[in-house]
NUDREN-712943 format. One record per residue (C-alpha): residue number from 1; x, y, z. Coordinates in steps of 0.1 Angstrom, whole numbers, padded with zeros to 4 digits, always signed. Example, Ala and Ser with C-alpha at 12.3 -4.5 7.8 and 13.67 -1.06 7.14 Angstrom:
<pts>
PT     i       x       y       z
PT     1   +0123   -0045   +0078
PT     2   +0137   -0011   +0071
</pts>
This chain:
<pts>
PT     i       x       y       z
PT     1   +0337   +0366   -0334
PT     2   +0302   +0359   -0343
PT     3   +0282   +0383   -0367
PT     4   +0250   +0393   -0354
PT     5   +0218   +0391   -0373
PT     6   +0205   +0429   -0378
PT     7   +0176   +0435   -0354
PT     8   +0139   +0437   -0369
PT     9   +0141   +0471   -0357
PT    10   +0166   +0481   -0379
PT    11   +0153   +0464   -0408
PT    12   +0120   +0485   -0405
PT    13   +0139   +0516   -0401
PT    14   +0156   +0507   -0434
PT    15   +0123   +0498   -0450
PT    16   +0108   +0531   -0437
PT    17   +0137   +0551   -0450
PT    18   +0134   +0532   -0484
PT    19   +0097   +0539   -0486
PT    20   +0101   +0578   -0476
PT    21   +0130   +0582   -0503
PT    22   +0105   +0563   -0532
PT    23   +0078   +0585   -0521
PT    24   +0098   +0619   -0525
PT    25   +0111   +0604   -0560
PT    26   +0075   +0597   -0572
PT    27   +0059   +0630   -0562
PT    28   +0090   +0648   -0576
PT    29   +0078   +0628   -0609
PT    30   +0045   +0646   -0611
PT    31   +0048   +0671   -0643
PT    32   +0051   +0708   -0630
PT    33   +0055   +0741   -0646
PT    34   +0077   +0768   -0630
PT    35   +0061   +0801   -0628
PT    36   +0067   +0837   -0612
PT    37   +0037   +0843   -0589
PT    38   +0035   +0884   -0584
PT    39   +0020   +0905   -0557
PT    40   +0018   +0939   -0543
PT    41   +0008   +0948   -0508
PT    42   +0018   +0980   -0494
PT    43   +0034   +0996   -0522
PT    44   +0058   +0964   -0520
PT    45   +0056   +0944   -0553
PT    46   +0069   +0908   -0547
PT    47   +0075   +0879   -0566
PT    48   +0080   +0841   -0556
PT    49   +0087   +0812   -0574
PT    50   +0059   +0784   -0575
PT    51   +0053   +0751   -0592
PT    52   +0024   +0740   -0577
PT    53   -0003   +0757   -0603
PT    54   -0033   +0740   -0622
PT    55   -0065   +0751   -0637
PT    56   -0092   +0735   -0619
PT    57   -0126   +0747   -0634
PT    58   -0136   +0764   -0667
PT    59   -0169   +0785   -0661
PT    60   -0158   +0803   -0644
PT    61   -0119   +0801   -0649
PT    62   -0103   +0790   -0618
PT    63   -0066   +0786   -0611
PT    64   -0053   +0766   -0575
PT    65   -0018   +0772   -0565
PT    66   -0001   +0765   -0534
PT    67   +0021   +0788   -0515
PT    68   +0037   +0781   -0480
PT    69   +0018   +0794   -0450
PT    70   +0047   +0815   -0437
PT    71   +0055   +0833   -0469
PT    72   +0053   +0869   -0477
PT    73   +0031   +0858   -0509
PT    74   +0007   +0843   -0486
PT    75   +0005   +0873   -0466
PT    76   -0001   +0897   -0495
PT    77   -0025   +0872   -0510
PT    78   -0047   +0875   -0480
PT    79   -0047   +0914   -0480
PT    80   -0052   +0921   -0517
PT    81   -0069   +0891   -0530
PT    82   -0050   +0899   -0565
PT    83   -0022   +0882   -0583
PT    84   -0003   +0880   -0615
PT    85   +0009   +0845   -0624
PT    86   +0040   +0850   -0654
PT    87   +0044   +0819   -0675
PT    88   +0080   +0815   -0684
PT    89   +0097   +0805   -0717
PT    90   +0123   +0776   -0711
PT    91   +0151   +0803   -0717
PT    92   +0141   +0824   -0688
PT    93   +0148   +0794   -0666
PT    94   +0175   +0816   -0647
PT    95   +0149   +0840   -0633
PT    96   +0134   +0812   -0610
PT    97   +0163   +0807   -0587
PT    98   +0163   +0847   -0579
PT    99   +0126   +0846   -0565
PT   100   +0128   +0815   -0542
PT   101   +0138   +0834   -0511
PT   102   +0115   +0858   -0495
PT   103   +0137   +0890   -0491
PT   104   +0143   +0907   -0523
PT   105   +0158   +0941   -0535
PT   106   +0133   +0961   -0550
PT   107   +0135   +0996   -0570
PT   108   +0101   +1007   -0575
PT   109   +0094   +1043   -0589
PT   110   +0066   +1056   -0611
PT   111   +0087   +1046   -0641
PT   112   +0106   +1014   -0631
PT   113   +0101   +0982   -0615
PT   114   +0129   +0964   -0609
PT   115   +0133   +0934   -0586
PT   116   +0166   +0916   -0580
PT   117   +0180   +0933   -0610
PT   118   +0152   +0924   -0633
PT   119   +0127   +0947   -0650
PT   120   +0090   +0937   -0647
PT   121   +0058   +0953   -0657
PT   122   +0025   +0960   -0632
PT   123   -0008   +0949   -0638
PT   124   -0038   +0974   -0630
PT   125   -0039   +0959   -0596
PT   126   +0000   +0966   -0594
PT   127   +0009   +0932   -0593
PT   128   +0043   +0925   -0611
PT   129   +0048   +0905   -0640
PT   130   +0075   +0891   -0667
PT   131   +0067   +0912   -0696
PT   132   +0088   +0893   -0722
PT   133   +0079   +0856   -0712
PT   134   +0048   +0834   -0725
PT   135   +0021   +0852   -0708
PT   136   +0004   +0864   -0678
PT   137   -0029   +0855   -0661
PT   138   -0044   +0880   -0638
PT   139   -0067   +0869   -0611
PT   140   -0087   +0877   -0578
PT   141   -0085   +0852   -0551
PT   142   -0123   +0834   -0545
PT   143   -0114   +0811   -0515
PT   144   -0084   +0797   -0496
PT   145   -0078   +0762   -0480
PT   146   -0054   +0759   -0451
PT   147   -0029   +0732   -0445
PT   148   +0000   +0730   -0419
PT   149   +0025   +0741   -0442
PT   150   +0009   +0757   -0470
PT   151   -0022   +0772   -0482
PT   152   -0041   +0766   -0514
PT   153   -0055   +0794   -0532
PT   154   -0086   +0795   -0556
PT   155   -0085   +0823   -0580
PT   156   -0107   +0835   -0608
PT   157   -0090   +0844   -0638
PT   158   -0097   +0881   -0645
PT   159   -0073   +0889   -0674
PT   160   -0050   +0872   -0696
PT   161   -0024   +0883   -0722
PT   162   -0003   +0860   -0744
PT   163   +0031   +0873   -0755
PT   164   +0050   +0846   -0773
PT   165   +0030   +0813   -0785
PT   166   +0061   +0799   -0801
PT   167   +0083   +0789   -0776
PT   168   +0088   +0761   -0749
PT   169   +0071   +0767   -0716
PT   170   +0097   +0764   -0686
PT   171   +0089   +0732   -0665
PT   172   +0105   +0715   -0632
PT   173   +0121   +0687   -0659
PT   174   +0141   +0717   -0674
PT   175   +0162   +0725   -0642
PT   176   +0177   +0706   -0615
PT   177   +0150   +0715   -0592
PT   178   +0126   +0697   -0570
PT   179   +0101   +0705   -0546
PT   180   +0075   +0686   -0524
PT   181   +0076   +0651   -0513
</pts>
């Protein structure tokens, strides 16, 4: 029985799959932190795990972050224009997976804010943040760029608090998570 040569189309398909795999690996290699982005709309505090965050200007201090267009966080940011970005310690990596999904169990009273069993504090805008992390950055949304899958928000820093300058900051490399590509 004669063995046939692979078709040029099959070879091209394999090259495309290899290219896409390599592209994902390369994009995943970009160093990124892991943060919790807190928002609050209609008295419903919400947290989202995010990794696409960067400071893009110093005067004024502007942060850029990306969120899925269909997310509850995107809706909250569109309505309130405020946020709290919690910078986490490496030791807090277990928090990250709890806030990947949109639906959260919230216990919110005048004296307590508990989301998914963890206690949080609130900014003056009522955005939740991690009180024992590295720190928190509060901000006001200045603009938004729309892409098919995500919105990129630009927010001016309005307040910051550093809680612990002696610890390691959580990054994607500290977990087995990857996102993007």
